[in-house]
C-alpha positions, 0 to 999 in steps of 0.5 A: 499478496499474490502468487505469480507464475511467469514466463520470462521475457526481456523487454526494456525501454524498446518495448514502448515504441509505438504504444497507443494511449488515450488521454485520461478524462477531464479532471476539473471544471476547466476541462483539463487533464494532466499534461504530459509534456516536459515543463516547469510551471511558473512559480510552482517548480512542479514537473511533468515528464513522459517516456515515449508518449507514455500516459494514462489510459483513464482516471476513475474518480472516487468521490473522495479528497484522498485515497490510499491503498489500491489492490486488484484481483488476480485476473485484473478485472476488479480493483478495491481502493481505501478512501480513508471513510471506506472503500470503493470497487472499480470495474476494470473490464474496459481499462480505458473506461473504469467504472466505479460500481460499488463502495462502502462508507461509515463501516460499523457506525454503531462502533465508530464508525471506522475511520482513517481506512488506509489499507485493504487487502484481497484474498479469494473473494474476501476483502480485509479493510483496516482502521488506523489510529484516530478512529473510534473503532481501530481494527479490521472488518471483513467483507465477502466480495465474491460479488464485487458489486455487492460487498457484504460485511462479515464482521469485525475484529477490534484491536487496542492499536491502529492498524496502518497496514495488514495482509490476508492470507488463508484463514489468517490476518497479519496486522501491524501492531505498532512495534510488532506483528499481530497474527489473527486467526479467523478459524471460528471466532477471530482471535490473536494467536501470535505476536512477533517483534524484533525484541523477540530476536534480540531483547537489546531492541527493547533499548531502541526508540520505538519509532526506529523499530516501528512495524510499518507494513507486512507482506505474506507469500508461500509460508513467509512474512516480510516485515518492513521495520523502518530503521531496524530494517526488513525481516523475514519470518517463517509463518508456515505455522502462523501461530509460531512465527519464526526468524529466518533473516533480515536486511538492515542498514543499521546494527543494533548497537548503532540504533542504541547509540543515536544521540537524542538531538539526532533522533528526528534526522535519523528517523526521516532520512536514508539510509534505513527507513524500511517502509514496504517490502515485497518478494518476487514470485519465486521468493529469490529476490526482495524489493525494499522500498524506503520512504525517506525525506530530507530534514535540512533546509534547501540551503543545506542540501548541497552538503546534506543528501538526506532524501528522497530515497529509492527501492533496494533489491536484495538477493534472498536465494538464501533468506537467511543472508540477504545480499544487496544487489542494486538500488532504483533511484527516486525521481529528482525533486524539481529545482527550487523545491524543498525535498523535505517531508512538508515539501515536494515528495518524490520518495519511494511508496508502495509497488508491485512485483510481477514476473520480471517487472517492478511497478512503483509509485513515487508520490509527486514523482509519479510511477515508474516501470522497471525490467528486473530480470537482471536485478543487479541492473534494473532498467527503467522502461517508463515513467510518468509524473505530474507533481502539480495533480498527482501524488501516488500511494501505490502501483499495482498490476492489473493484467500483465502486458496490458495495464496497471493501476496506481491510486493517486492519494491527494492532489498536492495543489488542493481539492479533489481534481484527479484524486482516484484510481489511474489506469496505465498501459503496461509498456512491457510484454510481461507474460506473467500469469497471476494466480490466487495465494494461500489455501482455499477458503469457503465462505458462508453464503449470506442472502443480501438485498444490498444495492449500489447507490452512489452518494455525494462526495465524502472527505476524510475525518479531519481528526483521523488524518493528520494535516501537513503544511500544504493542507493535504492529508499526510500518511501519518504522524510518523513514518510508521503511521503508528504511535508508541505503545503496547499492542492490545487485543479486545473483541469482535463485532458483527455490525452494518451501517449505511454508506455508499451502497447499504450494508447488510444487517448481520445482527441475526447471523451471530458469531457464525458469520465469522467462521471461515472453514476449510474447503473440504475439496 
């Protein structure tokens, strides 16, 4: 959710030649780190690949057995990582030696606490954290992170639904509310000011199963919101007036009539397998290109795979210079599943997950398929410049730019082999000469100053709430019970809360500050 100003440059795989890297730190008791040699370990089928010695610079371990979304500040100095129980702040001043400097756990202990925190979003010194379903407190909490080493809780907004993903832009938060978008204003006491769903575009979608049109993610840039609605496709809204979202266009693999006519016995395969499954969407800096990631797996067994190519899925690029009529250009294919490993949802995951577009480059994550960097200066013919994977140790949730041309980061969601080894924030050298300049997006916001006596005091390792994160066949947490990460129902909004609690660095008590702590007034300047 950042606007980039870029100087175009054409660099492909040749830009990797002579790249100097250092090995990541030891990740386990045996003082070993992920190998970067092409191999297939006996009995596992897992693979590790490299591109011209492309390797991680370092790994910041976060005292957690699972992490989710990571975001960086526009200057690339700081990263914020969701840890299911809270979040961590990583200082990237030296990208070869990242340092965890702060964090919070047990957010809102008197209200829950918040659990199943999978998404974090940064905007102009503020951090929005979201609690998904299976949390006693579902909704979002807002932190003042102008001093990233001392996050200060400003308050919270309770919802009647789990917030799987969100975005923060100006004075408004954009929340995924099952099958609709919920726009929450922070002008004074937070309140929902608008909702929108595909049913508002055509009420025929009311006859489509909610799982097919679940709003999985939202991205806001330059007055437009990009909604990834699984099999219903990706939708573009005009949110120049956040209280009045208006349809602009959409790109979908399935028509309304096709979604309405799916036989009941085919629902599961239709939901999980491509085409469809719009999972994450992000536009280019100038808003003329749209990338849509499709999180999809095969439903069939290995014996049927020759006749059933149902996944994994990749990232599709669309020309949206005319946003009312998106035009498909090309698809970035997913990494292959190792021979002998199932490509099913409970098997070896190499499907697309979250990514970042900065300038002419796409930084992408593929779960056990690792991370990739593509030159998309010609979006009709994207060119892979680097790829790193270690399917035994890593299962990446996202890839995000740090300082373009210098480094990017990727959060390792879980260790597929079990345990916490390697779970955390990986820092990779940027193999390109990307000259994009990342600048803050949205209007300037004046955040009240609150005195704080909080100190950074790391605690022992924490693990996700077992009731907050469903467990897959491998025993590792899975993103959600459905690809959309939400359960069916109608969005409901309830109340706001000022609260504080213990954790990785104590939170500041806000009881005496009242509702005014939420006020995010416009900057008069």
